C-alpha positions in Angstrom: 0.0 0.0 0.0 1.6 3.3 -1.0 0.0 5.4 1.7 3.1 6.8 3.4 5.7 8.4 1.2 8.1 9.2 4.1 8.3 7.9 7.6 8.9 10.5 10.3 9.3 10.8 14.1 8.6 14.3 15.2 7.1 15.7 18.4 5.8 14.4 21.7 4.1 11.3 22.9 0.6 12.4 22.2 -1.7 11.5 19.3 0.0 10.1 16.2 -0.6 12.1 13.0 0.2 11.8 9.4 0.3 14.8 7.1 -0.4 15.2 3.4 2.7 15.9 1.3 1.5 19.3 0.2 2.2 20.6 3.8 5.7 21.7 4.7 7.7 19.9 7.4 11.1 21.5 8.1 14.0 19.5 6.8 11.9 17.4 4.4 10.9 18.1 0.8 7.2 18.8 -0.2 6.8 16.8 -3.4 3.0 16.6 -3.8 3.4 13.1 -5.1 4.8 14.5 -8.3 8.0 13.3 -10.1 8.3 16.9 -11.4 9.0 17.9 -7.8 11.4 15.0 -7.0 14.4 17.3 -6.6 12.6 20.0 -4.7 14.7 21.3 -1.7 13.8 20.6 1.9 11.3 23.0 3.5 13.0 25.5 5.8 10.2 25.8 8.3 7.1 23.9 9.4 3.8 24.9 8.0 1.7 26.6 10.7 -0.6 23.6 11.1 2.4 21.3 11.6 3.8 23.6 14.3 0.3 23.7 15.9 0.3 19.8 16.0 3.7 19.8 17.7 2.7 22.5 20.1 -0.3 20.3 21.0 2.0 17.4 21.9 1.2 15.4 18.8 3.7 13.0 17.2 4.0 13.3 13.4 4.8 9.9 12.0 4.7 10.3 8.3 3.9 12.2 5.1 1.1 10.7 3.0 0.7 10.2 -0.7 -1.9 12.0 -2.9 -3.3 12.5 -6.3 -0.4 14.2 -8.1 -0.3 18.0 -7.4 -3.6 17.6 -5.5 -5.3 17.9 -8.9 -7.6 14.9 -9.1 -10.4 13.1 -7.4 -9.6 9.4 -7.7 -6.3 9.2 -5.8 -4.6 7.2 -8.6 -0.9 8.0 -9.0 1.5 6.2 -11.4 4.6 7.7 -9.9 4.2 7.0 -6.1 1.7 4.3 -6.6 -1.9 4.5 -5.6 -2.9 4.2 -2.0 -4.9 1.0 -1.5 -8.4 1.6 0.0 -8.0 -0.4 3.2 -11.7 -0.9 4.0 -12.9 -1.3 0.4 -10.2 -3.1 -1.5 -10.3 -2.5 -5.3 -12.2 0.8 -4.9 -10.5 4.1 -5.5 -9.3 5.8 -2.3 -10.5 9.2 -3.5 -8.5 12.3 -4.1 -6.7 14.3 -3.7 -5.9 13.5 -0.1 -5.9 9.7 -0.8 -3.0 8.7 1.5 -4.3 10.7 4.5 -7.7 9.0 4.4 -6.2 5.6 3.8 -3.8 6.0 6.7 -6.7 6.6 9.1 -8.7 3.8 7.6 -5.8 1.4 7.9 -5.2 2.4 11.6 -1.7 3.8 10.9 -2.4 7.0 12.9 -4.9 8.5 15.3 -5.8 11.2 12.8 -4.3 12.8 9.6 -4.3 16.1 7.7 -5.4 16.6 4.2 -6.3 19.6 2.1 -9.7 20.3 0.4 -9.9 22.6 -2.7 -12.8 20.8 -4.5 -13.7 18.0 -2.1 -10.2 16.6 -1.5 -10.8 15.8 2.2 -14.5 14.8 2.0 -14.3 12.6 -1.1 -11.5 10.4 0.2 -13.2 10.3 3.6 -16.3 9.0 1.9 -14.4 6.5 -0.3 -12.4 5.1 2.6 -15.2 5.0 5.2 -13.8 7.6 7.6 -14.7 11.1 8.9 -13.3 14.1 7.1 -13.8 17.8 7.7 -13.3 20.9 5.5 -13.3 23.8 7.9 -14.5 27.3 7.1 -12.3 28.8 4.4 -9.5 30.8 6.1 -10.1 29.5 9.6 -7.0 27.2 9.6 -3.7 28.8 8.6 -2.4 27.7 5.2 1.1 29.2 5.6 3.5 26.6 4.3 0.8 24.7 2.3 0.7 24.1 -1.5 -0.5 26.0 -3.4 0.5 29.3 -1.7 -2.3 31.3 -3.4 -5.9 30.0 -3.4 -9.5 31.1 -2.8 -10.8 27.6 -2.3 -8.3 25.4 -0.4 -8.6 24.4 3.3 -6.5 22.2 5.5 -8.7 19.7 7.3 -8.5 16.5 9.4 -9.5 12.9 8.9 -10.3 10.5 11.8 -11.9 7.1 12.3 -14.1 8.5 15.1 -15.9 11.7 15.5 -14.3 12.5 18.9 -10.9 12.2 17.3 -11.9 14.5 14.5 -13.0 17.1 17.1 -9.7 16.6 18.9 -7.8 17.1 15.7 -9.6 20.3 14.9 -8.8 21.6 18.4 -5.1 20.9 17.9 -4.8 22.8 14.6 -7.2 25.7 15.3 -6.2 28.0 18.2 -9.7 29.7 18.0 -11.6 26.4 18.3 -14.2 26.7 21.1 -16.5 24.6 23.2 -19.1 22.6 21.2 -22.6 24.0 21.6 -25.7 22.1 22.5 -27.8 20.9 19.6 -31.2 20.6 21.1 -33.9 21.8 18.7 -31.5 22.0 15.7 -33.4 21.5 12.4 -31.7 19.9 9.4 -32.3 21.2 5.9 -32.1 18.2 3.5 -30.8 19.3 0.0 -32.6 17.3 -2.7 -30.0 15.9 -5.3 -29.9 13.2 -7.9 -27.9 10.3 -6.6 -27.7 6.5 -6.9 -30.7 4.8 -5.4 -28.8 2.8 -2.8 -26.9 6.0 -1.7 -30.1 7.9 -1.3 -31.9 5.0 0.5 -29.0 4.6 2.9 -28.8 8.3 3.8 -32.6 8.7 4.0 -32.6 5.9 6.6 -29.8 7.6 8.5 -31.5 10.9 8.6 -34.9 9.5 9.7 -33.2 7.4 12.4 -31.3 10.5 13.7 -34.5 12.0 15.0 -33.6 15.5 14.0 -36.4 17.6 12.6 -36.0 17.4 8.8 -37.1 19.9 6.2 -36.5 20.1 2.4 -33.9 22.8 1.5 -33.4 23.0 -2.2 -30.3 24.8 -3.6 -31.1 25.4 -7.2 -27.7 27.0 -7.9 -25.7 23.8 -7.1 -24.8 23.0 -10.7 -23.7 26.4 -11.7 -21.7 26.7 -8.5 -20.0 23.4 -9.3 -19.1 24.7 -12.8 -17.8 28.0 -11.2 -15.7 26.1 -8.7 -14.2 24.1 -11.4 -13.3 27.2 -13.4 -11.6 28.8 -10.4 -9.6 25.7 -9.4 -8.5 25.3 -13.0 -7.1 28.9 -13.1 -5.6 28.8 -9.7 -4.0 25.4 -10.2 -2.6 26.3 -13.6 -1.1 29.5 -12.0 0.5 27.4 -9.3 1.6 24.3 -11.2 1.3 25.0 -15.0 5.0 25.6 -15.3 5.7 22.0 -14.3 4.1 20.6 -17.5 7.2 21.7 -19.4 9.3 19.3 -17.5 7.6 16.3 -19.1 7.6 14.7 -15.6 4.0 15.3 -14.7 1.8 12.2 -15.0 -0.2 12.1 -18.3 -3.6 12.4 -16.6 -2.7 15.5 -14.6 -0.7 17.1 -17.4 -3.8 16.7 -19.6 -6.0 18.3 -17.0 -3.6 21.1 -16.5 -3.4 21.9 -20.2 -7.2 22.0 -20.3 -7.2 24.3 -17.3 -4.8 26.7 -19.1 -7.7 27.5 -21.4 -9.8 29.1 -18.6 -10.4 32.7 -19.7 -10.7 35.9 -17.7 -14.3 36.0 -18.8 -14.8 32.5 -17.3 -13.3 33.7 -14.1 -15.4 36.8 -13.9 -18.6 34.8 -14.4 -17.5 32.3 -11.8 -16.9 35.0 -9.2 -20.4 36.4 -9.9 -21.8 32.9 -9.4 -19.8 32.5 -6.2 -21.5 35.6 -4.8 -25.0 34.5 -5.8 -24.6 30.9 -4.6 -23.0 32.0 -1.3 -26.1 34.1 -0.6 -28.3 31.2 -1.5 -26.6 28.9 0.9 -26.5 31.6 3.6 -30.3 32.0 3.2 -30.9 28.3 3.5 -28.7 28.1 6.7 -30.6 31.0 8.2 -33.7 28.7 8.1 -31.9 25.4 9.0 -28.6 25.7 10.8 -27.3 22.5 9.2 -27.8 21.3 5.6 -27.5 17.6 4.8 -26.9 15.8 1.5 -24.7 13.0 0.1 -21.0 13.5 -0.1 -20.9 11.6 -3.4 -23.6 10.7 -5.9 -22.4 7.1 -6.3 -20.3 4.5 -4.7 -16.5 4.8 -5.3 -15.4 3.5 -8.7 -13.3 0.5 -9.1 -9.6 1.4 -9.5 -9.6 -0.6 -12.8 -12.3 1.7 -14.2 -11.1 5.1 -13.0 -8.0 5.9 -15.1 -9.5 9.0 -16.8 -9.2 11.8 -14.2 -11.2 14.3 -16.2 -14.1 11.8 -16.6 -14.1 11.1 -12.8 -14.5 14.7 -11.8 -18.2 14.3 -11.4 -17.4 12.6 -8.0 -17.2 16.1 -6.6 -20.7 17.3 -7.8 -22.0 17.7 -4.2 -18.8 18.9 -2.5 -17.2 21.4 -4.8 -20.0 24.0 -4.4 -19.1 24.5 -0.7 -15.5 25.2 -1.6 -16.8 27.9 -3.8 -18.7 29.5 -0.9 -16.3 28.7 1.9 -18.8 27.1 4.3 -17.5 24.3 6.6 -18.6 20.8 5.6 -17.8 17.3 6.8 -18.4 13.7 5.6 -19.7 11.0 8.0 -19.1 7.4 6.9 -22.0 4.9 6.4 -22.6 2.0 4.1 -25.2 1.2 1.4 -27.1 -2.0 0.8 -24.1 -3.3 -1.3 -21.8 -2.9 1.7 -20.0 -0.1 0.0 -19.2 3.3 1.4 -21.6 6.2 1.5 -20.9 9.6 2.9 -23.4 11.9 4.6 -22.3 15.5 4.1 -23.3 18.1 6.7 -22.8 21.9 6.0 -23.0 24.8 8.5 -22.7 28.6 8.4 -19.3 30.1 8.1 -17.5 30.1 11.4 -19.9 27.5 12.8 -17.4 24.7 12.7 -18.1 23.9 16.4 -21.9 23.5 15.7 -21.2 21.4 12.7 -19.1 19.0 14.7 -21.5 19.0 17.6 -24.4 18.0 15.3 -22.3 15.3 13.7 -21.3 13.9 17.1 -24.9 13.9 18.3 -26.1 12.2 15.1 -23.6 9.5 15.5 -24.4 9.1 19.2 -28.1 8.7 18.4 -27.5 6.1 15.8 -25.3 4.1 18.1 -27.9 3.9 20.8 
């Protein structure tokens, strides 16, 4: 299993943590699982989140593999090798933070860190059957994280249990507060088109949770998805496009980068207008229902043997990418469908309400375990 690209032993005797290889650790190179960065020099200082982990007494035990340059949704990587999906062998681990999700699923660490620009924490969390959180945009420091410039990307944790996810968030976020009570919280269920087994599994979960449920349509989801794609394309091309000339970028990612280079200023301007409109739409829904609920992915994870085309697989992010565009916090809770394959329930909260989001997730899990 190519989950860990470098073994480390840093920090105290607390929780063991593995870190996505887009996050700087002093004295070690940040290669983003790309041969084009094989000769990159060692980082000179820790990323802020790494320093926060060390300050919290955590022990960093490795850097994890990813979909090359964090620009793909399947986690497949021909250079480092693809991280095996420990709980669902033969299925894609999800991208781009594939190794971080797989490390938690395999029990290699207490929690791990990934990054999420268009679903890159929530998608692998759903594929590997673990919890994954994308915090509010800007809440967690990205100093020392690739790419340096972004309007979408967030550092976020993975864990096998909700209490460990909460503990991880407290370690990396100095502003993280006490979780509020959730009595009387109403959930807005966002109607989406998804696989029948996925929908049935999550409908059953929501009914069993005993939260008050209401329908909360978000008609701008598709245009928000397209806008998020335009922005990630421009921002990733700006950050990584120069690497294509090396001839060392994997064919799938190089092809996607070259396609991304065609994003125009007009495309970007339209995307920013959609960002403003959809953000207002989500804020309005959250003013009625403090938590929104919908699937993390529309289908079960694909088989590795059928997922070679990165651009074709991008639809995996249909339900997650819109919330990168808006910057709202969102997490994925692991469940299974009738075929015993992984299904993620995505919960979304207002900006800055990460504590409420985690409190509701914890309570939902508690109620289902009774």
